[in-house]
N, C-alpha and C positions, 0 to 999 in steps of 0.2 A: 582860480580854480579853488583854493585853500577856500576861499569865502561861502563857496557853494556848498563844498565838501560839508566847511563848520556848519550851515546851516541846514544841509539834512541830516547830519547828526545830531543836532537840537531837535529838528521835529521827530526823531526816534527816539530818543530818549524823555520827550516830554510825557508823550502817554504811558510811558513804565513806569516814571513819578509820579503822574496821578493816579494812575490805579492800584500803587502801592500805597501810597497815602489813603485813598480811599476804602482800601481794604484794613487797612489798621483800623482806619472811624468806623468800618463793620465790626470789625471784631468785639469793639469795646461797646458797641451801639445796644442799649438794652432794647427790648422788643415789647416791653410792657405786659409778660407773661411769663415771667420767670416767678414769680411768687404765688402760682394756682395753688389753692386751698387743697386741690386732691394730691399733692405731694407733701405737704409740712406735716404729718404725723406720720412721717414713716420716712424710712432710710435705704435708697435703692443701691445694690452691691453686687460686685460678683461673689460669686461662693462655689467650692469644691464639693462635687456628690461625693461622699463615701462611702451610700450603702445605697439601695434601694428595696423596697418592698412594695410589690406589686399583688399583695394577697386580697385587697377591696378593689381592683382594677377586672372590670365585667369586660372579656373579651370575647368578641360573637365573631371575629374573622376581620372582617373591613372596618367594624365599627368598636373602638374602646369607650366604656363610660365606666364611672367611678371616680377613684381617687389613689394615685401613686404618691408614697409618703418617702420621704429622700433624709438622710442626714447627711448633714451639710456643716462642710467648716467655712466659716464668713473669711473673706479674704481684703475687707478692706473696712472703713466708717470706723466708729465709737466701738464696732462690736468685732473688730479684727480679732481671730487668731479663736472666738468662740465657737462650740460646734451645738447644734440646733436641727431640729427636725423644720423641714418644709412639706408644703401641700401642692402638689400639681393637680388642679383638677382637670377632669377629662369629659368633653361635653357630647363626643360623638362625632366629633366633625376631624376629618381626615387635616382640613384647610386650615386649622386653628389647633387642635391638640396635638403636644408633643410628649417625647418619652426620655426620661432621663438616664444613662448608665452610670456606673460608678465610674470615676476618672474623668467624669464631665465637669466644664465650668458652665454655669447657669447663672441667670442674671434674678436679683431676688429681690423682693420687696418684705420688707422686716418691718411690721409695726411695731411700737413699743410706747412704756409708760414709764419715762425718768430714764433707769440704766437695766429697767427690766424687758426682756423680749415676749412680745404676747403672743404673735404669730408669725410664719413667715410663709410669704404664698409666690410662687413660681410663676415669672414671666416669660421667659424664653431661654433658649441658650444663648451663653454669652461668646458673642462672636466679633468684639472688638478689635482683640489682636490681627484676627485674622483678615480684617477690614483695613486695619490699618499698614499689616503687610501687603496686599493687594494696591491699597495707594500708593505706598511706597516703590512698588514695582514698576507702576504705573508710570510715575515720576523720573524714575532712574531711567527707564527706556527713552523717556522722551527727550531727557537731556542726553543720552550716551548719542542718539540719532540725529537730533535736532538742534544740539549744542544751546547756543542763543536762542532760537526760535522756540525749543521746547519749554526752556525758561519759562518766555511771554504764553507759552500755551498755558504754562502749569499756572502761571498767573490769573489769564483770563478766566479759566477753569475754577479758582478760587474766589474772583471775584461773581462770577456767577452763582455759585451757589450761596454765598453770603448775600447776594444783592436779594435772592429768592427766600433766603430765610429771613433775615433780618429786616427787609421792606416791605415786598410782595406780599408773603401770608399775612406779618400781623395788620398789612393797611386793609387789607381782604376780610380779618377778622374783627377790625372795626366798623365794618361799614362802609370804607370808601368804594367809589364805583370802580368794578374790577375792571370793565375795558378800557376806559380810561388810565387806570394805575397800572395796568399791564399793558396798553401804549406807552407810557411814559419809560417804565421799567425796561423795557425791550429797546425802545430807540436809543437810552441812555447806553445799554450794554451792547446796544450793536456801534454805535459810534467809539465805545472805547475799547472792543474787541477787534473793531476791522483798525483802529490808529495804532494796536499794538502791532498788527500785522506792517502797516504801510508807514507809521507815524502821522501827524497831522499836515496832508499833504493833499494835493487835488487826485491822488487814485483812491483816499480815505473818503474825499468828499464825493466822488461817483459810485464810491462801493456803497457808501451809506444812503447815497440817494437813490438807487436803485433798489436797495435792500429795502427800505422803509415802505417806497411807494407799492412794492410787493407786499408787505404787511398789511399795509394799508387793504389793496384789494382782498388777501384772507381775512382779515377784520369783518370788512361789511357782507360778506359772502356768509360769512360765520354766523353772525346775526341776523341775516336774512334767511338762509336754508334752515338754521336752529328753530324759526318762527313757523315757517312753513313747513317744517316736519312733527311739531308741534310737540318737542323735546323739552321734559323738565331737566333741570340739574341734578336731580337728584339718579339720574344715571350712572354719573361719576362713581365710583366706587366710595366707599365710608362718607360721602358726603352728607347723606341723610344721618347721621348720626351727631352731626354738629347740630341740627335744629334741637333735638332732644339736650344737649348737654347745654342749653342756653344760648343759642345763638340763632335766633327765628328771625332775627332783623335779617338776615343773610339772603342775598338773592344769587340762591344756587344757579341759576339759569344763564344770568351774567356771568359768574366765574366759570361756567362751560364752555360759555361763547369765547372768554377772553384764552381760555386754552386750547383751543384751537391755533389760533394766531402763534401764539408762545411754541405752540409743539413744533412749529413750523419754521419758527424764526430761525433756527440753525442753521439748517438745508437750505434757508433760502439767502442767508448769509455768506453761506460755503459757495453756491453757486455765484453771488455777486462778484466775488474776490476771484474767484477763477474769471468769469469775464472780465473783470476791471484788469489785471495780469495781462491776461490776454492782449486786449487792445494797447496795453501801454509797451507790449513788447511790440505790437505792429509798428506803432507810433515813433518809436526809436528808430527801428530799420528804415521807415518812411517818411521821415517829418513832414513833407510836403503833403501828404493825405489831406482831406478834407474832413470833416469832423462827421459827414455822412457817410463817405466812406470807410472811415473808423468803426462808425456806428455798424454797419453793415457787417463788417468783419466779428465784430462782437456778437451779433446776429448768429452768425454761422456759427462762431463756437459755442454759444447758448443752444441751438438747435442740437447740436451733438451731444451737448451732456442732458439734456432735457430726458435723450431717449433711457438714461438711467438712474436721475437724479427723480424723476416722477416715481419709480418703485421700489425708492429709498423707503419712502413714507409708507408705503404700503406694506414693507418687511416689518418696519420698525411697529408699524401697530398691530398687524395681523400677527404677528411670532407671538405675542400673548394670549392670543385666544385660538391656540390651537386645541386646546381641549375642547373649547364652546364647539367648532366647527365639526369635530369627532363626535362629538353628543349629537349635531342635526345629523348628521350622516349615517351615526349607528342607528338614529331613529327614525330613517327615511323620512324627513321634513322637508316637502316642499322649498324651493328656493323662493315661490312666492310669499312663503309667510317668514322664512329667516328675513328678507328684506323689508318686512313689515314690523320687526322686533326693536323696539326702542333702543335696546343696547346693540343691536347689529347698524342703527342707521344714525346713532351717533358715532361708531367707528367710520361709516361711510362718509359724514361728515366731516372730521379729522382727515380720512385721508384724500377724498377727493378736492376738498376747499383747499388744503396745504399744499395739494399739487397745481392747485390755479394760480396760490402763488408762487411756486415754482416756475410756472409758464411763464407768467408774464414779469418776475424779475427779468428775465434774461430782456427782450427787449427795453424795457426801462433802464437795466443798467448799462447796454449797450449805448442806449442814446445819452447818459449821461455822462460817461465816458468819452465817448465822442466830441461831447461839448468842452468838459473839463481840461482832454487830455491833449489835445490838437494846439496847436498854434494857428490863433483865427488870424486872417488876413488884416493887416492894417488899413486904413482908411486914411 
């Protein structure tokens, strides 16, 4: 009995140690894009807005244009403590423009020559302290309510962010195949995140197998219907800017295809873990069950969960497009027109193809859990 408990504890600690080690490695791993020229002749720092001058701003109601001048006190870097004037250029876009008031903290770009400040441009409001506060509250909430499981959730969150920022994005920029890179990183994260829940045991094998089969279905359908819909990857926000920034070699359409299964992978993992846990509970109560009976129990759980899980992606993707839907309704746009717009078709692919992954992961995981978690009869 002690040997079994010791083996279980070791299988639970192993993924934590692996993830901690990988997180540390990724923290110090260079992306290869740290020394881009655009940042070499300027210093980006927070600054306190002491006063503002809107005399050059042209306000026509919804649209502001012109230039806002701000007296600033620089809060960091080689010019810390100095006061200087910063310029906030307004382009007449509510989406992109920002206005500052005395007492605000701004993120500014200081262009300089030696020890002399040449000019200061206002980038945006300085939000880092509030973002850190929000992240700290989230971590604290997880630790208070989930304890050790919450700590593992924080670790999986940090690992996912680092894998995306330090591996996925740089490899995309370097021209690696987006679909294969996305699949490899998604599989690695699936194994590590589910292992943090279960440890390296048969439950982990069942959940990972079911998850990745569902992700593969999403990948294949995403590639197929992106081609059938005649969509170009430039439909993704800001993606076209990459081409004009010297990255003409990028295949934006393949990046879009990869985003379909990457975006659905979190919900797919969630459902596979739910089904695996349910099958494990049934098998522990009824160890005499055959693998098929256990798999049927998992499928029943999957059917119940799919009713809400398929709408999860719909809410996730449509929530950010509420304003666009309001524009369509306000202008009386026919539904036949709406569904043929490429950015609407792109969201249909994300939502419906992602839901295909959720629907198929249920039977895949149930079958895998039935095979891995039941005791096979000895011959």
